[in-house]
C-alpha positions as CSV (number, residue, x, y, z in Angstrom):
1,X,16.5,-7.1,24.1
2,X,19.4,-6.9,21.7
3,X,18.5,-6.3,18.0
4,X,20.2,-9.5,16.9
5,X,18.1,-11.6,19.4
6,X,14.9,-9.8,18.3
7,X,15.6,-10.7,14.6
8,X,16.3,-14.3,15.6
9,X,13.1,-14.7,17.6
10,X,11.0,-12.9,14.9
11,X,12.4,-15.2,12.3
12,X,11.6,-18.3,14.4
13,X,8.1,-17.1,15.0
14,X,7.6,-16.5,11.3
15,X,9.0,-19.9,10.5
16,X,6.7,-21.7,13.0
17,X,3.6,-19.8,11.7
18,X,4.5,-20.9,8.2
19,X,5.1,-24.4,9.3
20,X,1.7,-24.5,10.9
21,X,0.0,-23.2,7.8
22,X,1.9,-25.7,5.7
23,X,1.0,-28.7,7.9
24,X,-2.6,-27.9,8.8
25,X,-3.7,-26.0,5.7
26,X,-3.7,-29.0,3.3
27,X,-7.5,-29.5,3.2
28,X,-8.4,-25.8,3.2
29,X,-9.0,-24.0,-0.1
30,X,-9.5,-20.2,-0.1
31,X,-10.3,-18.4,-3.4
32,X,-7.5,-15.8,-3.1
33,X,-4.6,-18.0,-1.9
34,X,-3.6,-21.5,-0.8
35,X,-2.5,-21.8,2.8
36,X,0.2,-24.3,2.0
37,X,1.8,-22.0,-0.5
38,X,1.6,-19.1,1.9
39,X,3.1,-21.3,4.6
40,X,6.0,-22.2,2.4
41,X,6.7,-18.5,1.6
42,X,6.6,-17.7,5.4
43,X,8.9,-20.6,6.1
44,X,11.5,-19.3,3.6
45,X,11.2,-15.7,4.9
46,X,11.4,-16.9,8.5
47,X,14.5,-19.1,7.7
48,X,16.2,-16.2,6.0
49,X,15.5,-13.9,9.0
50,X,16.8,-16.6,11.4
51,X,20.0,-16.8,9.3
52,X,20.3,-13.0,9.4
53,X,19.8,-13.0,13.1
54,X,22.5,-15.6,13.5
55,X,24.8,-13.5,11.3
56,X,24.2,-10.4,13.4
57,X,24.8,-12.4,16.6
58,X,28.1,-13.8,15.4
59,X,29.2,-10.5,13.9
60,X,28.4,-8.6,17.1
61,X,26.1,-6.1,15.5
62,X,24.6,-4.9,18.8
63,X,27.3,-2.2,19.0
64,X,26.1,1.4,18.8
65,X,26.7,2.8,15.3
66,X,28.0,6.3,14.7
């Protein structure tokens, strides 16, 4: 699989995991962290990774570097 596509899929998976925590972690309280806040952080990181994967796809970064 091309590196750009891997980055894109990993970002989407991270975003979806964050979205699930954000949506379904509202009633849960854990002493160390709040699932909704962790979900928001994961959604931001996943979104940035998706944007980077799209950038790599458009740029054509799958070429072999010297």
